[in-house]
C-alpha positions in Angstrom: 131.3 116.5 10.1 131.5 115.6 7.3 129.7 117.2 3.9 130.3 119.9 5.7 130.5 123.2 3.0 131.6 126.0 5.1 130.0 127.1 8.3 129.4 130.8 9.4 129.1 132.7 12.4 126.7 136.2 13.2 126.2 137.9 16.5 122.7 139.6 16.8 123.6 143.3 18.2 119.9 144.5 18.0 116.6 143.0 17.5 114.3 145.5 15.0 110.7 142.9 15.8 110.1 139.5 17.1 109.6 138.1 20.3 112.6 136.0 20.5 115.8 136.8 22.6 119.0 136.2 20.2 123.2 136.5 20.3 123.7 134.4 17.9 123.5 133.0 14.1 125.5 130.1 13.8 125.3 128.3 9.6 126.2 125.3 8.2 126.0 124.6 4.5 125.9 121.6 3.5 125.1 120.6 -0.8 121.6 119.2 0.5 119.9 118.0 3.3 120.5 114.4 2.7 124.4 115.4 3.0 123.4 117.5 6.4 121.3 113.7 7.5 124.3 112.0 7.5 126.6 114.4 9.1 124.0 114.8 12.3 124.4 111.4 12.9 128.2 111.4 12.0 130.0 110.2 15.7 131.5 114.2 14.6 127.6 115.4 14.2 127.1 113.8 17.3 130.1 115.5 18.9 129.1 118.6 17.7 125.7 118.6 19.3 126.4 118.0 22.9 128.4 120.7 22.2 126.8 123.1 21.1 124.5 122.1 23.9 127.3 122.5 26.5 128.2 125.7 25.0 124.7 127.2 26.0 123.5 124.9 28.8 120.8 123.8 26.9 119.6 126.9 25.5 119.8 126.5 22.2 117.2 126.2 18.7 118.0 124.8 15.6 116.5 124.8 12.1 116.7 123.9 8.8 116.6 126.0 6.5 117.2 126.7 2.4 119.0 129.5 2.4 118.7 131.7 -0.8 119.9 134.9 -2.5 119.5 137.0 -4.7 121.6 140.3 -6.1 120.1 144.2 -5.4 119.2 145.2 -9.6 117.0 141.5 -9.8 115.1 143.7 -6.1 114.2 146.2 -8.2 113.0 145.0 -11.6 110.8 143.8 -9.0 110.2 146.2 -7.4 109.2 148.1 -10.5 107.1 145.7 -11.7 105.0 146.4 -8.5 104.9 149.7 -8.7 103.7 149.9 -12.7 102.4 146.5 -13.7 101.9 147.5 -16.7 104.8 147.5 -17.7 105.9 144.1 -16.7 109.0 142.9 -17.4 110.9 139.8 -16.9 113.2 139.5 -15.1 114.3 136.1 -16.1 114.2 136.9 -19.7 115.5 140.3 -18.9 118.9 139.0 -17.9 119.1 136.3 -20.0 118.5 138.7 -23.0 122.0 140.4 -21.3 123.9 137.8 -21.7 123.9 137.6 -25.4 
């Protein structure tokens, strides 16, 4: 599909919580929502949609999501701030200070 940056497929081996039985997650990564919309409207995007419908016998759910990540050190700083509100640490400032 035009504008596609990368793909990822995950096979789910167990469900920890929730009402939905999920077997696989297939992610398509695009630079922007507009790029995604153009790709889905393209002939290749239409063909991919038909293929997915056929492969899953119509049992698929499509979601659009913004993908964000964080590194573990930033998460730990955030947790420390919650545990000790008197010792508030600005993760952004700390990170910038570390670059100097």
